[in-house]
N, C-alpha and C positions, 0 to 999 in steps of 0.2 A: 250400429247396434249399441244402444245406450247401456251404461253400466247397471242401471237399476233393473233392466230386464235380465241381463246375464246373471245378476246376483242370485236370482231365484231358480236358475237352471243348474242341474248337475252336469258334470263334464260330458257324460254320454248323451245327454239331451242337446248340448251345444254341438256335439259331433253330428247329430241328426239335422240340426239347422244348417250346418255347413254342407252336408250331403245334398240337401234340398236346394240350397242357394247356388252352390258351385259344384254340380255333380261331376264334371269332368276332372277337376283338380282337387276334389274333396280329400282324396287319400293323401296327396302330397301336403295339403294344408294341415290336416290333422297330425301327420307325422312331424311337421315343423313345430306345431304347438307342443307335442310331446317332447321334442328335442329341447325346446326352450325350458320345459319343466326339468329335464335332465340337467341342463345347464345350471339351473337353480340348485338342484340337489348336489351338484359337485362342490358347492360352497362358494364359488367365485361371485355369484350374484346375490347370495343370501343376505349379506350385510346391507346391500344397497336397496333391495326392493321390498324386503319385509313381507308381511302377511297378505298384501293386496296383489301379489304377483299374478294369481290366477285371473283376477278380474282385469288387470291391466293388460295381460297377455292377449286376451280375447278382444278387449276394447281396441287395442292397437291393430290386431289382425283384421277385424271388421272395418276399422277406419281406412286401412290401406286398400282392402278389397273394394270398398264402395267409392273410393276416390277416383277411380278410372273405370272405363267400360270393361266388363268382364271378358268381352271378346278380345281385348288387348292384353289379357293376363300374361305376365312374364314371370317365371319362377325366380329367376335371378333378381329382377327388380323388386319382386314381392318380398323376398328374404331381406334384401338390402334396406327396403323402406321400413319394415317392421323393426329392424335393428336401429334404424334412424330414429324411430319413435322412442325406443328405450334410451338411446343416447341422449336425446333432448330432455327427456323426463328426469333422468337420474345423473346427468353430468358425467357420463361415460363416453369416451370418444368411440365413434364407429370403428376406428382402427383397432382399438382395444378389444371390442366385442368380436370383430372378425378374427383377430389373432387368437382369442380365447376359444372360439369354436373350431378354428383350424387345429389347435392343439388337441381338441376332442376328436378330430378326424385322424390325426397321424401320431398321436401320443402312444405311450406304452399300453394304456387301457382305453382304446377309442370308444366313445359313447355316442358319436353322431352316426345316425343310420346311413346305409348305402345310398339311398335316393337323395340324400342331402349333401353328400361329400363332394360331388362334382360341383355343385353350386358354391359351396364354401371355398373350394380350391380356386374357382374362377374369381370370386370376390377378393381372395387373398392375392392372386396375381395382379388384379387391377390395382389393389392397394400399393403393391410394390412399384407399379408404373408411376403412381402419383408422387408428388414431391413429399419427402419425409417431413414429419412434424418438426419444426425448428426448436425443439426443446433445448438442444445444446446451446444454440445462439441465445436463447432466452436466458439460460442460466449464466452465460458469460456476460450478457449485457443487460442484466435485470434493471439496473439503475437507468440506463438509457431507454429501455422499453417503458419503464414507469413514467419517465419524463415525456416520452412521445405519446403515451396513453393519456396523460393529463392534458397535454396540448390538444389532443384530438377531442377530448371531452369538452373543452372550452371553445375551440374554434371550428371543429369539424374537419380539420386538416391535419395531415401528418407527413413527415419527410421520408416516408417509406411506404411500401405497399400495405394497404389496409388489411389484406389477407393475413399478413404477419401479426398485425395487432389483434385480429380476430382469434388467431391461435393462442396469442398471449393471454387474451381474456379467458378462453376456454381452459387453459392450463391453470390459471389462478383460481378459476371457479372450483377446481378439484383440489388444489394444493393449499391455497391461502385466500379464500374469498374476502377475508377482512381487509386485505390490501385494496381490493376493488371498491369495497364499500367506503373505505376511508377517502379514496380519491373521488368517489361520486358525491361525497358530502360538500365538495367545493361548488357543486351546482347551486347550492342555496344562495351563494353570493354572486351568481352570474345571471345577467338578463336572459329572459326566455326567448332570445332572438333565434331566428331560423338559421340553418346552415346550408352551405353549398359545398358539395364534395365532388371530386373527380371520379370516385368509385362509389356511387350511391348504393349499389347492391351490397357491397361489403360493409359500408357504413351502417346500413339498415340491419344487417346481421349482427353487428357489434351491439347496437342499441337494443335490439330484440333480446340478445343474450343478457345484457345488463338489467333490462326490465324483468326478465324471468328471475334473475338473482335477487333483485330488490323485493319483488312480490313474495318470493319464497322466504327470504331472510326476515322480513318485517311482518310476515303473516297477514298481509293486506287482504281485506275482504270487500267486495263491491259487486254490483250487478254486472252481469255478462262476464264474470271472471273466467268461466270455462271457455267461452268463445275467445276471449282475449289471449289466454294462455295457449290455446290451440293455434291461434293466428301467429303469435310470437314464435311458437315452436316451428311453424312452417317457414317463417322468415329466416329464423336462425339456421335451419337446415337447408335453406336455399330451395325450398319447395314452392315458395310463392314470393312475389315481389313486395317489398315493404317501402313505405314512405319515410325516408331517413329524417326529414325535417319534423314530421309529426311524431315519430317515435322519440326523437330527442326531446321535443316539447313534453311528451307524456312522461319521460324520464325526469325532466326538470320539475314538473308538477308533483310527481311522486316523491321526490326528495324534499320539496317544500311542504309536503303533507297537505297540499291543497286538494282535497278529495273531490270537491265540487267541480273544480276546473279539470281535474284528472278524468272524472266521469264524462264531462262534456267532450273532451278531446278524444277519449276512448270511443264514444259513440260516433264521432266523426270518422275515426280511423276504421271502425268496423262497419260503418254505413248503416247503423241501426236506426238513425234518425236523419235520413238524407235531406229532409226539408229544413232541418235546424242545424246542420253541420256548420260549426264555426270555420271561417276562412282564416288561414294562417297569415296572409299579408298584413292584416291590421295588428296582429300581435307582434309580428317580427318588426314592423315599422315603429311601433310604440311600446316596447317591452316594459317600460316603467309603469305604464298605466295598469297593466294586467294584475300584478299582485296587490296594488294599492287600492284599486277601485273596481271590484268585480262587477258591480251593477253597471258602471259605465261601459266596461268592456263587453258585457252581454249585449248592450244596446248597439255598440259599434259593430259587434259581430253580426247582429241582426241586420244592420244597415248593409254590411258587406255581402251577406248571403243573397245572391241573386241580383246584386246592385249593378247598375250600368257603369262602364268605365268613367263616365262624367261624374257620377255620384261618388264613386270611390275617390276620385281626384279631389272633389270638394271636401269630403270627410277628412282626408289626410291633411289638406292645406289648412282647414279650420282648426283641427286639433293642434297642428304645429303652431298656428298663430297664438292660440290661448295657452299653450305650454310656455311660449316665450314671454307672454304678458297677459294676465287675466283681465286687465282693465276694470277690475272690480265687478265683473259680471259673474253671476252664478253659473256653474257648469250645467245645471239642469235646464237653464234658459236656452243656451245655444245648442245643447243636445236635443232639446225639443224642436228647434228649428230644423236641424238635420233630419230628425225623424219624420217631420211633416213633409220634407222634400223627397222622402223615399217613397211617397205614395204613387200609385199607378198613373195619376194625372200628369206627373212630372217625368215619367219614364223615358220619354223621347226628347227631353230637353237637352240642349247642348251644354257643354262645360260653362260657356259664358252666360247662358240662360240661368243655370243654377246658381252661379256666382252672383248674378244680378238679384235673384230672388233672396238669397242669403243676405246680401248687402242691404236690401230693402227692409228686411226684418231688423237688422242691426240699426239702421237709420231711425226706425220707429221706436227703438228701445233706449237710445242714448241721446243726450243733448248734442246740439250741433257742434259745440266746442270740443266735446269728447270725441265726436266722430272725426274731427279734423286731426286730433292727436293720433287716433288709430291709423288714419291715412298716412300721416307722416311716419309713424312707426313702421308700417308695412313698406314704405318707400326706402327706408334705411336697411331693411332686411330682405332685399330682393333675392339674395342667394337662397335663403330658407323659405321664402314665400314668393316664388316666381310667378305663379298664376294670379295670385291676388295683386301683386305689384303691377303686372301688365293690365289687369282689369281696372285698377284704380286710374292708371294713366289714360286708358281708353275712355273711361267714364268721364274724366275731366275734359278730355279733348274732343271726342266726337260721338260719344254715346249718350250724352246728357239729353233728357227728354225735352228740355226747354229749347235746346239747339234744334232738335228735330221739328218741334212745333213752329219755331221761327222760320225754318226752311219751308215748311208747308204753307205758311202764311205769305211769305215774301215771294217765293218762286214756284212753289208746287213741286211735286215729284213725278218723274216719268214712270209709267207703268206699262206692262206688256199684256195685261189681261183686261183692258178697258171694256171689251165686248161682253164681259160677264153681266153688264147691266141689262142686256137683252132679256135674260131669264130671271132677273132680280124679283119680278113679280111672283114667281113660282117658289121662291126660297122659303117664305113663311110656311106654306103648305108642306113643303118637303121636310123642314125641320120638325114640324108637328108629327108627321108620319114616322119620322125617325125616333120620336120620343124625347126630343131635346127640350121641348117647351113646357112651361108651367101649365097648370090647369086652365088659367084664363088666357093662355097663349100670348101674353104680353111681354114675357121675358123668358130667359133660359132657366132651366132647372138648377143649373150649377155652372161654375167656371169651366169644369171639364166638358160639359155639353156645348158651351159657347166656343171653346177651342176646337172641338170636333166639327162644329158648324163651319168654322173658317176653312178647315182642310177639305170638308165635303164640298164646299162651293168651288174650291180650286180644282177638284177632280173633274169639273166640267171644262176646265181649261187645258189640263195636261194630265198625262198618265204617270208623271214623275211621283215617286214616293216621298222623297225628301225635298222640301221647299224652303229656301232661305226666307227669313222673315221680311227682308227687303222687297220681296216679290208679292207680299200679301197685304199691301196698304189698302187696296180697294175692298178686299175680303173682310178686313177688320172694320171698315166703315159700314159695310152691309150687315155686319153682325153686332154692331155696337161696341166693339172692342177697341175702338180708336183712342179712347181716353185711358185705357188700362196701362199702367206703368210696367206690368209684368211682361217679360219676353215670351215668345212662343217656342214650343218644341220644334225640332227639325222635321218631325213627321207625326202621323197619328194613325194608329191601327184601327181599321174598319172591319166590321163583321161581314160575312157573306150576305146576311139579310140587308144590311145597310147598303152594300154595293148593288144588290138586286133592286132595291127601291129607287136608287139613283138611275139605274138603267131604264126603269119604267118611266121616270121623268124625262129622260132624253127622248124616248119614243113619243111621249105626249107633246113635248115642245115642237117636234118636227110635224106631227100629225095636225096640230092646231094652227100651223102656218101653211096655207095652201101651197105657196111657192117653194116650200122646203120638203114637202111630203115625200118626194122621190130622191131626196139627198141623204147621203150617209151622215152619221154624226161626225165622223172625221172630217168630211168635206165642209160641213156647217161650222165646225170648230175652227178650221183654218181660215175660212172666209170671214167669219164675224167675231167669234169669241176671242181668238188670239189677235187682238188689235191693240196697237200702241195708243197711249193717251196721256194726258197731263191732269193730275189730281191736285187740287188746290183748296186750302182751308180759307173760307171767307167768314165774315163776321157772324152771319146767321145760318150759313149753310155750307155744304161742300159743293165745289164745282168740278165736274169732270168734262174735259174737252177731248173728244175722240178723233183720232186721225181718220180722215175721209178717204174713200176709194171709189172708183167708178161704179161698181155694182151695188153701192149703198142705196141706189134708187129702189131696190127691192124692199127697203125698210118702210116705204110708203104703204106697202100691203100688209104690214105687221098688224095683227088684230088686237093688240094690247099696247098700253102706254108704257114707255120706259124712260121718258124724259124727266119725270119726277119720281123719286124713290124715297119712301119714308115708312120703315117698319116700326112697330111699337117700341122696340128696344133701341132704336137709333135716336141719339140726342139731337142731331141736326139732319135736315133734309138733304138729299143728294140731288143736285140739278145736273142734267146731262145735256151737253151741246154736241149733237151728232146729226148731221144733215139738216 
């Protein structure tokens, strides 16, 4: 029930709304509302709540009513929850409020009605069973508490139960909020790093309390303020779970008066922009970037949102590299490289694949001499740059493309899918039906389509989803990817339509070969497609020598040629030696 609606209703009209909404409990709820009015008239609440009491009273009542199924209505829980709303809104402890109404039940001039006295008595008994508020220990150890609180604000840890610190914060909110605000100002000089606590629920309650204090004291105004205050109130009163790390980050930005960052983090906290919610790890890993370059941080947060673990690792390593040494490169340059690698075409790339692509862009942008300096620098900082250090070592020793080309020329490489050449004649037609080819059908539309073609061809060999690049040499030759320096992803996502078209081709291959018409694809696959072979690069062409087996005599009846393969996108012809 929103306040703007209640504002235009008289008290009697609101009673009618209650009677229609909760007919069974309407009398009790109305009597409770009247009792709250009595409590205000007695003077104890007058100073705290002011003229808006009537609106707030009904706002809190309807909020509690609609926060749970009406079938589960509990009078005791209802009374306690409404008092909890007043407690959170006006910094009065629930203990104080229960004691106040208990006095109105058993005092010299009782003003609490009979139907509410039993509920108030039960709440008072429950309060006595709970641990008393440690006001005495706070007074005796105020300096120690202040020190522990300051330590907690900085590190997120304390050498005593956080429940005690929560009570300390609540007491100071009422008695001396200036002390809290003074201590919070130290956040301006502290990095916005995340925290890890042993009691995340209590930590979240403390940060929620502090945020409510800061928002109120500084009179901050921003979009979604009502939603945020309600959320913080629920966290503070332990009615919902709060994310301690994000709440601390929100508090930090609040003290920095960085309202743009505050709003973005608030949106993430409340889930109002789930697709754009910034991820904490990038801020906590590199806190110095955030206040100094919000544009860069926005880009990095965008990279982190929905990024693969491989991309996150690359982002962290590259930022760490250029924080140690910029090498005279503009930030926008390497940030642009990272942004390009966040595209869907690279989504299934491994860590090493993304590192290779990044290094390739670096190699294209700096002179050879400068590149050697960067390699040397990385080697000297293996602790800070472990992934790049290992990558550079592998690149120099066994990942160099020249080494691989030399191996292909001198000895060739052994492959396990040599039989794929049997259906090579069908591949151009398949790629066209899948929409991978340009209008003239002489090349692929894009690098992404070419990569998909590689994995599509391997689907005729195996049902495995993730394929090491070392098993795709023949596929790269058949798709013209053999000269590309870029590594392949570990897998490629195919649509239902693409898979259906491939199934149709499997049936067509078997139907067009009389000897195989009554053979299952699995049988054909194991007999011919999954065959070992040796692929070797020659001067003018590729040579594939396929391991022979006794039933290869059936190849004589094959109604199409597979001994010479040359698609328009292949730079060299593939010659096949098989039977």
